[in-house]
C-alpha positions as protocol buffer text, in pm:
chain_id: "A"
residue {
  index: 1
  type: MET
  ca { x: -18539 y: -10752 z: 14753 }
}
residue {
  index: 2
  type: VAL
  ca { x: -18507 y: -10391 z: 14869 }
}
residue {
  index: 3
  type: VAL
  ca { x: -18369 y: -10168 z: 14594 }
}
residue {
  index: 4
  type: GLU
  ca { x: -18131 y: -9986 z: 14827 }
}
residue {
  index: 5
  type: GLU
  ca { x: -17969 y: -10318 z: 14924 }
}
residue {
  index: 6
  type: GLU
  ca { x: -17956 y: -10437 z: 14565 }
}
residue {
  index: 7
  type: PHE
  ca { x: -17779 y: -10120 z: 14452 }
}
residue {
  index: 8
  type: ALA
  ca { x: -17561 y: -10043 z: 14752 }
}
residue {
  index: 9
  type: LEU
  ca { x: -17326 y: -9755 z: 14670 }
}
residue {
  index: 10
  type: GLN
  ca { x: -16984 y: -9852 z: 14802 }
}
residue {
  index: 11
  type: ASP
  ca { x: -16730 y: -9588 z: 14904 }
}
residue {
  index: 12
  type: ARG
  ca { x: -16491 y: -9674 z: 14621 }
}
residue {
  index: 13
  type: ASP
  ca { x: -16770 y: -9642 z: 14363 }
}
residue {
  index: 14
  type: PHE
  ca { x: -16887 y: -9310 z: 14505 }
}
residue {
  index: 15
  type: ARG
  ca { x: -16530 y: -9180 z: 14486 }
}
residue {
  index: 16
  type: THR
  ca { x: -16502 y: -9300 z: 14124 }
}
residue {
  index: 17
  type: LEU
  ca { x: -16830 y: -9135 z: 14024 }
}
residue {
  index: 18
  type: SER
  ca { x: -16742 y: -8813 z: 14211 }
}
residue {
  index: 19
  type: LYS
  ca { x: -16408 y: -8788 z: 14030 }
}
residue {
  index: 20
  type: LEU
  ca { x: -16569 y: -8856 z: 13695 }
}
residue {
  index: 21
  type: VAL
  ca { x: -16834 y: -8585 z: 13733 }
}
residue {
  index: 22
  type: MET
  ca { x: -16567 y: -8343 z: 13859 }
}
residue {
  index: 23
  type: ASP
  ca { x: -16336 y: -8414 z: 13566 }
}
residue {
  index: 24
  type: THR
  ca { x: -16618 y: -8400 z: 13311 }
}
residue {
  index: 25
  type: ALA
  ca { x: -16842 y: -8121 z: 13437 }
}
residue {
  index: 26
  type: GLY
  ca { x: -16655 y: -7950 z: 13721 }
}
residue {
  index: 27
  type: ILE
  ca { x: -16931 y: -8041 z: 13965 }
}
residue {
  index: 28
  type: VAL
  ca { x: -16826 y: -8120 z: 14321 }
}
residue {
  index: 29
  type: LEU
  ca { x: -17019 y: -8409 z: 14479 }
}
residue {
  index: 30
  type: SER
  ca { x: -16985 y: -8393 z: 14855 }
}
residue {
  index: 31
  type: GLU
  ca { x: -17080 y: -8676 z: 15087 }
}
residue {
  index: 32
  type: ARG
  ca { x: -17414 y: -8510 z: 15156 }
}
residue {
  index: 33
  type: LYS
  ca { x: -17503 y: -8566 z: 14789 }
}
residue {
  index: 34
  type: ARG
  ca { x: -17456 y: -8940 z: 14824 }
}
residue {
  index: 35
  type: ALA
  ca { x: -17824 y: -9028 z: 14870 }
}
residue {
  index: 36
  type: PHE
  ca { x: -17921 y: -8800 z: 14582 }
}
residue {
  index: 37
  type: ILE
  ca { x: -17666 y: -8965 z: 14351 }
}
residue {
  index: 38
  type: HIS
  ca { x: -17773 y: -9310 z: 14463 }
}
residue {
  index: 39
  type: GLY
  ca { x: -18136 y: -9238 z: 14379 }
}
residue {
  index: 40
  type: ARG
  ca { x: -18065 y: -9080 z: 14042 }
}
residue {
  index: 41
  type: LEU
  ca { x: -17819 y: -9345 z: 13922 }
}
residue {
  index: 42
  type: SER
  ca { x: -18014 y: -9646 z: 14046 }
}
residue {
  index: 43
  type: ARG
  ca { x: -18253 y: -9573 z: 13759 }
}
residue {
  index: 44
  type: ARG
  ca { x: -17965 y: -9600 z: 13513 }
}
residue {
  index: 45
  type: LEU
  ca { x: -17857 y: -9936 z: 13660 }
}
residue {
  index: 46
  type: ARG
  ca { x: -18208 y: -10069 z: 13614 }
}
residue {
  index: 47
  type: ALA
  ca { x: -18229 y: -9937 z: 13258 }
}
residue {
  index: 48
  type: LEU
  ca { x: -17896 y: -10099 z: 13170 }
}
residue {
  index: 49
  type: GLY
  ca { x: -17967 y: -10426 z: 13350 }
}
residue {
  index: 50
  type: LEU
  ca { x: -17662 y: -10391 z: 13573 }
}
residue {
  index: 51
  type: ASN
  ca { x: -17631 y: -10558 z: 13913 }
}
residue {
  index: 52
  type: ASN
  ca { x: -17427 y: -10301 z: 14104 }
}
residue {
  index: 53
  type: PHE
  ca { x: -17248 y: -9965 z: 14091 }
}
residue {
  index: 54
  type: SER
  ca { x: -16911 y: -10130 z: 14035 }
}
residue {
  index: 55
  type: GLN
  ca { x: -17033 y: -10256 z: 13698 }
}
residue {
  index: 56
  type: TYR
  ca { x: -17164 y: -9909 z: 13617 }
}
residue {
  index: 57
  type: CYS
  ca { x: -16829 y: -9748 z: 13701 }
}
residue {
  index: 58
  type: LYS
  ca { x: -16648 y: -9998 z: 13481 }
}
residue {
  index: 59
  type: LEU
  ca { x: -16885 y: -9922 z: 13194 }
}
residue {
  index: 60
  type: LEU
  ca { x: -16822 y: -9548 z: 13222 }
}
residue {
  index: 61
  type: GLU
  ca { x: -16447 y: -9602 z: 13218 }
}
residue {
  index: 62
  type: THR
  ca { x: -16450 y: -9793 z: 12887 }
}
residue {
  index: 63
  type: SER
  ca { x: -16496 y: -9668 z: 12532 }
}
residue {
  index: 64
  type: ASP
  ca { x: -16830 y: -9854 z: 12526 }
}
residue {
  index: 65
  type: GLY
  ca { x: -16946 y: -9617 z: 12799 }
}
residue {
  index: 66
  type: ASP
  ca { x: -16908 y: -9298 z: 12598 }
}
residue {
  index: 67
  type: SER
  ca { x: -17277 y: -9288 z: 12513 }
}
residue {
  index: 68
  type: GLU
  ca { x: -17371 y: -9359 z: 12874 }
}
residue {
  index: 69
  type: LEU
  ca { x: -17152 y: -9073 z: 12998 }
}
residue {
  index: 70
  type: ARG
  ca { x: -17408 y: -8818 z: 12876 }
}
residue {
  index: 71
  type: ASN
  ca { x: -17687 y: -9006 z: 13054 }
}
residue {
  index: 72
  type: PHE
  ca { x: -17471 y: -9009 z: 13367 }
}
residue {
  index: 73
  type: ILE
  ca { x: -17416 y: -8633 z: 13356 }
}
residue {
  index: 74
  type: ASN
  ca { x: -17786 y: -8571 z: 13287 }
}
residue {
  index: 75
  type: ALA
  ca { x: -17878 y: -8790 z: 13584 }
}
residue {
  index: 76
  type: VAL
  ca { x: -17658 y: -8614 z: 13839 }
}
residue {
  index: 77
  type: THR
  ca { x: -17730 y: -8259 z: 13722 }
}
residue {
  index: 78
  type: THR
  ca { x: -17976 y: -8065 z: 13937 }
}
residue {
  index: 79
  type: ASN
  ca { x: -18224 y: -7863 z: 13731 }
}
residue {
  index: 80
  type: HIS
  ca { x: -18428 y: -7654 z: 13972 }
}
residue {
  index: 81
  type: THR
  ca { x: -18555 y: -7334 z: 13814 }
}
residue {
  index: 82
  type: SER
  ca { x: -18870 y: -7129 z: 13762 }
}
residue {
  index: 83
  type: PHE
  ca { x: -19010 y: -6847 z: 13553 }
}
residue {
  index: 84
  type: PHE
  ca { x: -18910 y: -6498 z: 13677 }
}
residue {
  index: 85
  type: ARG
  ca { x: -18685 y: -6640 z: 13946 }
}
residue {
  index: 86
  type: GLU
  ca { x: -18497 y: -6355 z: 14119 }
}
residue {
  index: 87
  type: SER
  ca { x: -18715 y: -6112 z: 13925 }
}
residue {
  index: 88
  type: HIS
  ca { x: -18509 y: -5808 z: 14028 }
}
residue {
  index: 89
  type: HIS
  ca { x: -18253 y: -5916 z: 13769 }
}
residue {
  index: 90
  type: LEU
  ca { x: -18516 y: -5905 z: 13495 }
}
residue {
  index: 91
  type: ASP
  ca { x: -18643 y: -5569 z: 13618 }
}
residue {
  index: 92
  type: HIS
  ca { x: -18288 y: -5434 z: 13599 }
}
residue {
  index: 93
  type: LEU
  ca { x: -18248 y: -5578 z: 13250 }
}
residue {
  index: 94
  type: ALA
  ca { x: -18564 y: -5404 z: 13127 }
}
residue {
  index: 95
  type: ARG
  ca { x: -18525 y: -5071 z: 13310 }
}
residue {
  index: 96
  type: VAL
  ca { x: -18148 y: -5015 z: 13308 }
}
residue {
  index: 97
  type: ILE
  ca { x: -17950 y: -5252 z: 13091 }
}
residue {
  index: 98
  type: LEU
  ca { x: -18164 y: -5259 z: 12777 }
}
residue {
  index: 99
  type: PRO
  ca { x: -18197 y: -4879 z: 12742 }
}
residue {
  index: 100
  type: GLU
  ca { x: -17823 y: -4838 z: 12798 }
}
residue {
  index: 101
  type: LEU
  ca { x: -17743 y: -5104 z: 12539 }
}
residue {
  index: 102
  type: MET
  ca { x: -17972 y: -4942 z: 12284 }
}
residue {
  index: 103
  type: THR
  ca { x: -17774 y: -4622 z: 12324 }
}
residue {
  index: 104
  type: ALA
  ca { x: -17430 y: -4784 z: 12328 }
}
residue {
  index: 105
  type: ASN
  ca { x: -17507 y: -5020 z: 12037 }
}
residue {
  index: 106
  type: SER
  ca { x: -17702 y: -4775 z: 11824 }
}
residue {
  index: 107
  type: ASP
  ca { x: -17450 y: -4812 z: 11541 }
}
residue {
  index: 108
  type: THR
  ca { x: -17471 y: -5193 z: 11516 }
}
residue {
  index: 109
  type: ARG
  ca { x: -17826 y: -5230 z: 11653 }
}
residue {
  index: 110
  type: ARG
  ca { x: -17714 y: -5567 z: 11785 }
}
residue {
  index: 111
  type: ILE
  ca { x: -17760 y: -5713 z: 12135 }
}
residue {
  index: 112
  type: ARG
  ca { x: -17635 y: -6053 z: 12249 }
}
residue {
  index: 113
  type: ILE
  ca { x: -17736 y: -6221 z: 12576 }
}
residue {
  index: 114
  type: TRP
  ca { x: -17622 y: -6559 z: 12706 }
}
residue {
  index: 115
  type: SER
  ca { x: -17823 y: -6768 z: 12951 }
}
residue {
  index: 116
  type: ALA
  ca { x: -17552 y: -7008 z: 13072 }
}
residue {
  index: 117
  type: GLY
  ca { x: -17692 y: -7308 z: 13256 }
}
residue {
  index: 118
  type: CYS
  ca { x: -18045 y: -7237 z: 13136 }
}
residue {
  index: 119
  type: SER
  ca { x: -18187 y: -7569 z: 13258 }
}
residue {
  index: 120
  type: SER
  ca { x: -18537 y: -7634 z: 13120 }
}
residue {
  index: 121
  type: GLY
  ca { x: -18568 y: -7288 z: 12965 }
}
residue {
  index: 122
  type: GLU
  ca { x: -18762 y: -7081 z: 13214 }
}
residue {
  index: 123
  type: GLU
  ca { x: -18477 y: -6830 z: 13243 }
}
residue {
  index: 124
  type: PRO
  ca { x: -18429 y: -6745 z: 12872 }
}
residue {
  index: 125
  type: TYR
  ca { x: -18804 y: -6726 z: 12815 }
}
residue {
  index: 126
  type: SER
  ca { x: -18831 y: -6492 z: 13115 }
}
residue {
  index: 127
  type: ILE
  ca { x: -18549 y: -6280 z: 12970 }
}
residue {
  index: 128
  type: ALA
  ca { x: -18728 y: -6265 z: 12634 }
}
residue {
  index: 129
  type: MET
  ca { x: -19054 y: -6160 z: 12802 }
}
residue {
  index: 130
  type: ALA
  ca { x: -18877 y: -5889 z: 13002 }
}
residue {
  index: 131
  type: ILE
  ca { x: -18719 y: -5752 z: 12684 }
}
residue {
  index: 132
  type: HIS
  ca { x: -19043 y: -5747 z: 12488 }
}
residue {
  index: 133
  type: ASN
  ca { x: -19231 y: -5600 z: 12783 }
}
residue {
  index: 134
  type: SER
  ca { x: -18975 y: -5324 z: 12846 }
}
residue {
  index: 135
  type: GLY
  ca { x: -19154 y: -5067 z: 12631 }
}
residue {
  index: 136
  type: LYS
  ca { x: -18855 y: -5049 z: 12398 }
}
residue {
  index: 137
  type: SER
  ca { x: -18924 y: -5122 z: 12032 }
}
residue {
  index: 138
  type: LEU
  ca { x: -18708 y: -5395 z: 11885 }
}
residue {
  index: 139
  type: ALA
  ca { x: -18790 y: -5293 z: 11529 }
}
residue {
  index: 140
  type: GLY
  ca { x: -18467 y: -5289 z: 11330 }
}
residue {
  index: 141
  type: TRP
  ca { x: -18273 y: -5450 z: 11614 }
}
residue {
  index: 142
  type: ASP
  ca { x: -18088 y: -5781 z: 11603 }
}
residue {
  index: 143
  type: VAL
  ca { x: -18147 y: -5921 z: 11952 }
}
residue {
  index: 144
  type: LYS
  ca { x: -18055 y: -6281 z: 12029 }
}
residue {
  index: 145
  type: ILE
  ca { x: -18045 y: -6492 z: 12344 }
}
residue {
  index: 146
  type: LEU
  ca { x: -17817 y: -6796 z: 12350 }
}
residue {
  index: 147
  type: ALA
  ca { x: -17942 y: -7052 z: 12602 }
}
residue {
  index: 148
  type: THR
  ca { x: -17712 y: -7342 z: 12690 }
}
residue {
  index: 149
  type: ASP
  ca { x: -17702 y: -7626 z: 12938 }
}
residue {
  index: 150
  type: LEU
  ca { x: -17499 y: -7937 z: 13011 }
}
residue {
  index: 151
  type: ASP
  ca { x: -17810 y: -8159 z: 13033 }
}
residue {
  index: 152
  type: THR
  ca { x: -17930 y: -8261 z: 12688 }
}
residue {
  index: 153
  type: ASN
  ca { x: -18270 y: -8369 z: 12819 }
}
residue {
  index: 154
  type: VAL
  ca { x: -18362 y: -8031 z: 12965 }
}
residue {
  index: 155
  type: ILE
  ca { x: -18236 y: -7849 z: 12655 }
}
residue {
  index: 156
  type: ALA
  ca { x: -18468 y: -8060 z: 12441 }
}
residue {
  index: 157
  type: HIS
  ca { x: -18756 y: -7976 z: 12675 }
}
residue {
  index: 158
  type: ALA
  ca { x: -18670 y: -7606 z: 12670 }
}
residue {
  index: 159
  type: ALA
  ca { x: -18658 y: -7592 z: 12291 }
}
residue {
  index: 160
  type: ARG
  ca { x: -19016 y: -7722 z: 12272 }
}
residue {
  index: 161
  type: GLY
  ca { x: -19136 y: -7427 z: 12480 }
}
residue {
  index: 162
  type: ILE
  ca { x: -19424 y: -7621 z: 12638 }
}
residue {
  index: 163
  type: TYR
  ca { x: -19482 y: -7619 z: 13016 }
}
residue {
  index: 164
  type: ASP
  ca { x: -19751 y: -7753 z: 13240 }
}
residue {
  index: 165
  type: ALA
  ca { x: -19977 y: -7494 z: 13400 }
}
residue {
  index: 166
  type: GLU
  ca { x: -19821 y: -7531 z: 13744 }
}
residue {
  index: 167
  type: ARG
  ca { x: -19471 y: -7459 z: 13612 }
}
residue {
  index: 168
  type: ALA
  ca { x: -19598 y: -7143 z: 13443 }
}
residue {
  index: 169
  type: GLU
  ca { x: -19757 y: -6994 z: 13755 }
}
residue {
  index: 170
  type: GLY
  ca { x: -19455 y: -6768 z: 13808 }
}
residue {
  index: 171
  type: ILE
  ca { x: -19524 y: -6572 z: 13489 }
}
residue {
  index: 172
  type: PRO
  ca { x: -19702 y: -6242 z: 13568 }
}
residue {
  index: 173
  type: ALA
  ca { x: -20062 y: -6259 z: 13443 }
}
residue {
  index: 174
  type: ALA
  ca { x: -20027 y: -5977 z: 13190 }
}
residue {
  index: 175
  type: MET
  ca { x: -19719 y: -6136 z: 13033 }
}
residue {
  index: 176
  type: LYS
  ca { x: -19877 y: -6479 z: 13032 }
}
residue {
  index: 177
  type: ASN
  ca { x: -20173 y: -6341 z: 12841 }
}
residue {
  index: 178
  type: ARG
  ca { x: -19948 y: -6159 z: 12594 }
}
residue {
  index: 179
  type: PHE
  ca { x: -19670 y: -6410 z: 12534 }
}
residue {
  index: 180
  type: THR
  ca { x: -19825 y: -6755 z: 12578 }
}
residue {
  index: 181
  type: THR
  ca { x: -20119 y: -6966 z: 12468 }
}
residue {
  index: 182
  type: VAL
  ca { x: -20291 y: -7259 z: 12637 }
}
residue {
  index: 183
  type: GLN
  ca { x: -20305 y: -7587 z: 12447 }
}
residue {
  index: 184
  type: ASP
  ca { x: -20437 y: -7910 z: 12599 }
}
residue {
  index: 185
  type: GLY
  ca { x: -20386 y: -7769 z: 12946 }
}
residue {
  index: 186
  type: ASN
  ca { x: -20024 y: -7673 z: 12881 }
}
residue {
  index: 187
  type: VAL
  ca { x: -19875 y: -7325 z: 12850 }
}
residue {
  index: 188
  type: VAL
  ca { x: -19695 y: -7272 z: 12519 }
}
residue {
  index: 189
  type: MET
  ca { x: -19441 y: -6997 z: 12455 }
}
residue {
  index: 190
  type: ASN
  ca { x: -19529 y: -6794 z: 12146 }
}
residue {
  index: 191
  type: ASP
  ca { x: -19315 y: -6727 z: 11839 }
}
residue {
  index: 192
  type: GLU
  ca { x: -19229 y: -6375 z: 11956 }
}
residue {
  index: 193
  type: LEU
  ca { x: -19026 y: -6530 z: 12237 }
}
residue {
  index: 194
  type: CYS
  ca { x: -18896 y: -6835 z: 12051 }
}
residue {
  index: 195
  type: ASP
  ca { x: -18758 y: -6620 z: 11769 }
}
residue {
  index: 196
  type: LEU
  ca { x: -18518 y: -6451 z: 12015 }
}
residue {
  index: 197
  type: ILE
  ca { x: -18373 y: -6773 z: 12162 }
}
residue {
  index: 198
  type: THR
  ca { x: -18131 y: -7036 z: 12037 }
}
residue {
  index: 199
  type: PHE
  ca { x: -18096 y: -7345 z: 12258 }
}
residue {
  index: 200
  type: ALA
  ca { x: -17779 y: -7553 z: 12252 }
}
residue {
  index: 201
  type: HIS
  ca { x: -17600 y: -7819 z: 12454 }
}
residue {
  index: 202
  type: LEU
  ca { x: -17276 y: -7689 z: 12609 }
}
residue {
  index: 203
  type: ASN
  ca { x: -17034 y: -7804 z: 12875 }
}
residue {
  index: 204
  type: LEU
  ca { x: -16902 y: -7487 z: 13037 }
}
residue {
  index: 205
  type: LEU
  ca { x: -16568 y: -7652 z: 13108 }
}
residue {
  index: 206
  type: GLU
  ca { x: -16500 y: -7747 z: 12747 }
}
residue {
  index: 207
  type: ARG
  ca { x: -16429 y: -7539 z: 12438 }
}
residue {
  index: 208
  type: TRP
  ca { x: -16695 y: -7280 z: 12357 }
}
residue {
  index: 209
  type: PRO
  ca { x: -16790 y: -7272 z: 11987 }
}
residue {
  index: 210
  type: MET
  ca { x: -16922 y: -6915 z: 12003 }
}
residue {
  index: 211
  type: SER
  ca { x: -16688 y: -6617 z: 11985 }
}
residue {
  index: 212
  type: GLY
  ca { x: -16917 y: -6351 z: 12131 }
}
residue {
  index: 213
  type: PRO
  ca { x: -16886 y: -6086 z: 12244 }
}
residue {
  index: 214
  type: PHE
  ca { x: -17188 y: -6083 z: 12474 }
}
residue {
  index: 215
  type: ASP
  ca { x: -17350 y: -5776 z: 12622 }
}
residue {
  index: 216
  type: VAL
  ca { x: -17506 y: -5965 z: 12912 }
}
residue {
  index: 217
  type: ILE
  ca { x: -17438 y: -6308 z: 13064 }
}
residue {
  index: 218
  type: PHE
  ca { x: -17678 y: -6471 z: 13305 }
}
residue {
  index: 219
  type: CYS
  ca { x: -17507 y: -6747 z: 13505 }
}
residue {
  index: 220
  type: ARG
  ca { x: -17733 y: -6794 z: 13804 }
}
residue {
  index: 221
  type: ASN
  ca { x: -17715 y: -7075 z: 14057 }
}
residue {
  index: 222
  type: VAL
  ca { x: -17464 y: -7266 z: 13846 }
}
residue {
  index: 223
  type: VAL
  ca { x: -17121 y: -7211 z: 14002 }
}
residue {
  index: 224
  type: ILE
  ca { x: -17237 y: -7318 z: 14347 }
}
residue {
  index: 225
  type: TYR
  ca { x: -17163 y: -7671 z: 14228 }
}
residue {
  index: 226
  type: PHE
  ca { x: -16802 y: -7584 z: 14130 }
}
residue {
  index: 227
  type: ASP
  ca { x: -16493 y: -7554 z: 14345 }
}
residue {
  index: 228
  type: LYS
  ca { x: -16311 y: -7220 z: 14373 }
}
residue {
  index: 229
  type: PRO
  ca { x: -16041 y: -7283 z: 14108 }
}
residue {
  index: 230
  type: THR
  ca { x: -16310 y: -7390 z: 13859 }
}
residue {
  index: 231
  type: GLN
  ca { x: -16515 y: -7080 z: 13941 }
}
residue {
  index: 232
  type: THR
  ca { x: -16213 y: -6858 z: 13882 }
}
residue {
  index: 233
  type: ARG
  ca { x: -16142 y: -7014 z: 13543 }
}
residue {
  index: 234
  type: LEU
  ca { x: -16505 y: -6989 z: 13441 }
}
residue {
  index: 235
  type: PHE
  ca { x: -16556 y: -6625 z: 13541 }
}
residue {
  index: 236
  type: ASN
  ca { x: -16234 y: -6523 z: 13370 }
}
residue {
  index: 237
  type: ARG
  ca { x: -16356 y: -6696 z: 13055 }
}
residue {
  index: 238
  type: TYR
  ca { x: -16682 y: -6504 z: 13089 }
}
residue {
  index: 239
  type: ALA
  ca { x: -16482 y: -6182 z: 13111 }
}
residue {
  index: 240
  type: ASP
  ca { x: -16292 y: -6275 z: 12795 }
}
residue {
  index: 241
  type: ILE
  ca { x: -16615 y: -6312 z: 12599 }
}
residue {
  index: 242
  type: THR
  ca { x: -16801 y: -6013 z: 12748 }
}
residue {
  index: 243
  type: LYS
  ca { x: -16796 y: -5669 z: 12587 }
}
residue {
  index: 244
  type: PRO
  ca { x: -16630 y: -5384 z: 12777 }
}
residue {
  index: 245
  type: ASP
  ca { x: -16873 y: -5263 z: 13046 }
}
residue {
  index: 246
  type: GLY
  ca { x: -17090 y: -5568 z: 12980 }
}
residue {
  index: 247
  type: TRP
  ca { x: -17299 y: -5727 z: 13254 }
}
residue {
  index: 248
  type: LEU
  ca { x: -17268 y: -6054 z: 13443 }
}
residue {
  index: 249
  type: ILE
  ca { x: -17564 y: -6162 z: 13656 }
}
residue {
  index: 250
  type: VAL
  ca { x: -17523 y: -6441 z: 13913 }
}
residue {
  index: 251
  type: GLY
  ca { x: -17750 y: -6616 z: 14161 }
}
residue {
  index: 252
  type: HIS
  ca { x: -17866 y: -6484 z: 14497 }
}
residue {
  index: 253
  type: SER
  ca { x: -17625 y: -6708 z: 14692 }
}
residue {
  index: 254
  type: GLU
  ca { x: -17325 y: -6642 z: 14467 }
}
residue {
  index: 255
  type: ASN
  ca { x: -17062 y: -6369 z: 14455 }
}
residue {
  index: 256
  type: LEU
  ca { x: -16726 y: -6302 z: 14291 }
}
residue {
  index: 257
  type: LEU
  ca { x: -16538 y: -6201 z: 14608 }
}
residue {
  index: 258
  type: GLY
  ca { x: -16199 y: -6367 z: 14602 }
}
residue {
  index: 259
  type: ILE
  ca { x: -16282 y: -6532 z: 14269 }
}
residue {
  index: 260
  type: THR
  ca { x: -16199 y: -6267 z: 14009 }
}
residue {
  index: 261
  type: ASP
  ca { x: -16143 y: -5891 z: 13995 }
}
residue {
  index: 262
  type: ARG
  ca { x: -16251 y: -5858 z: 13632 }
}
residue {
  index: 263
  type: PHE
  ca { x: -16608 y: -5765 z: 13729 }
}
residue {
  index: 264
  type: GLU
  ca { x: -16731 y: -5510 z: 13981 }
}
residue {
  index: 265
  type: LEU
  ca { x: -17052 y: -5527 z: 14181 }
}
residue {
  index: 266
  type: VAL
  ca { x: -17310 y: -5267 z: 14069 }
}
residue {
  index: 267
  type: GLY
  ca { x: -17631 y: -5409 z: 14215 }
}
residue {
  index: 268
  type: ARG
  ca { x: -17775 y: -5707 z: 14398 }
}
residue {
  index: 269
  type: THR
  ca { x: -17571 y: -5993 z: 14243 }
}
residue {
  index: 270
  type: ILE
  ca { x: -17530 y: -5779 z: 13929 }
}
residue {
  index: 271
  type: TYR
  ca { x: -17178 y: -5716 z: 13801 }
}
residue {
  index: 272
  type: ARG
  ca { x: -17013 y: -5517 z: 13521 }
}
residue {
  index: 273
  type: LYS
  ca { x: -16692 y: -5599 z: 13346 }
}
residue {
  index: 274
  type: VAL
  ca { x: -16390 y: -5392 z: 13444 }
}
residue {
  index: 275
  type: GLY
  ca { x: -16158 y: -5281 z: 13166 }
}
residue {
  index: 276
  type: PRO
  ca { x: -16141 y: -5398 z: 12803 }
}
């Protein structure tokens, strides 16, 4: 039997799954995502021994499906990322933001950065490398990077700090030599980086356990999956937890035009908070 016929995704089931992922994670699943969702969730049907998507929808809607809900969200979440992606952001962090923060925060000697939607960890490790490679001494400074993601599987992978050689090709050679080691053919992040980063599971639409404030928030290529009202709520929440004049850095295809006026554009997809 052909798998696609066995697990045919009916319109009513696609609508049910789309509403559930929207209500839970704020992610909009358009019709063009149908084949992607079918492929990802067919694996879950096999693992659970279910015969069709209708049974899967019914499971998710019952209290017995609470544990499966996390697997569902993990399955439909896209986690495409790479080391030093959109490297101009990291250059700006090292050359402009970090020196300014070290002046502004000289009394507390404290810097807080949030990598929101960090996926499998390449972004926070890249941020940590950029900070350590900036030429600024961190001696006596309390610098921490919070890295969060909705997908529990990728967070677990990120926390291990182990990547295959192909995934690590985006790291500049000098930084790779300084900040990583090779073990059994894999590239391993060193303690100098790991000590800066705390990984945690977080749904951006739910309550945030941290109070901030943050000096810099990276939220790149995350809100493209949200509708406009959800984007507005999220960016206003970012503003609430960002220090005055703090930075918000978004992805190359994202902007805040018509979404919120609490940040102003100061560079290529680089924003600063307006007002207190």
